[in-house]
C-alpha positions, 0 to 999 in steps of 0.5 A: 380136853376130856371130850371125845371126837364123835368119829372116835366113838363111832369107830369104837362102836363099830369094833365093840358096840352092839344094838340088840332087841330082847323079846321075852315072855311077860304074862303081865302085859297085854300082848304077853311079851316084853320088848326091850331095845339095847345099845351097848359098848363093852370093854375091859374094866381097865378101860372104865374111864373111857366108858365114863367119857362116852357116857358123858358124851351122850349127855350122861344117859344110860348106865355103866354095869361092871362084872367082876367075874370076867373083868368086863364093864359095859355102857348100856342105854335101854330107855327108849326116850334116851335112845331117841334123844341121845343115841340116834342123833349121833349115828345119823351124823356119824354113821357106822362103817362096818356091816354093823351099820346094817344091824343098826338100820334094822334096830332103828326100824324096831326103835321107830315102831316102838316110838311111833305107837302108844301101845303095840298091836299084834301086827306091830309085835309080828313086824318086830319079830320079822326084823329081829329075825334078821338082826345080829344072830337071828331068832332063838329057838324059843322065839321061832317056836312062838312065832312060827309065821315069821318072815325075816326082812331083807338086811339093808345094803350099806353104801361104799365102806371106807374110813371116814376120818382118822379119829374113826380109825383110832376108835376102831383100833382101840377096840380091834387093834393089836400091837405085837412083836414076832421073834423068830430065826433070822439070817443075821449074826445073832440068828434072831429076827424081830418083827414089829406088827400092827394088826386089825382083823375083821369078819370076811363080810367087811373085806372091802372096809379092810381094803380101804385101810391100806 
């Protein structure tokens, strides 16, 4: 079957996915700012078929963008309506397990503000900026200067981090795993030592999750 296991997709997103919020000046809008929320999975172009399967899994929403310059391709969803109908239900049922889950919760707060108002107010915009200040790498210098009174929200803490399903591990390994061979001096007759290695590396903030891999 071509259909992907939902936990495989969450594992891959934990490895290679991103949830971002773009805040740009837009003189045509009432608030003079444009806000865009983006869900994205980026992979090497050799994995284009996998991205096509993921796009199909999410009900064929979003687009797949290709960059010939760096041999990368990305599945991207930016429509608020499509994020609400296809992306959010998946992660409600199959939640992220790395610290990316905390960024997802912040991103979800921004999405919900945008979904629940007909048109954003100044207060809504400031609230989004405050959340954006704690999301991913925080605010750019331009945004800090434009919103000097921003107060970063507290990043949510996650429940116990452990592998939820073998398919999650398969998806995560697809994004972050390495299989390699180490050849060095050995004490055998040939004088050559050969070692097979399977490796998964993560940021120190996900040390507890890595311990559960053992």
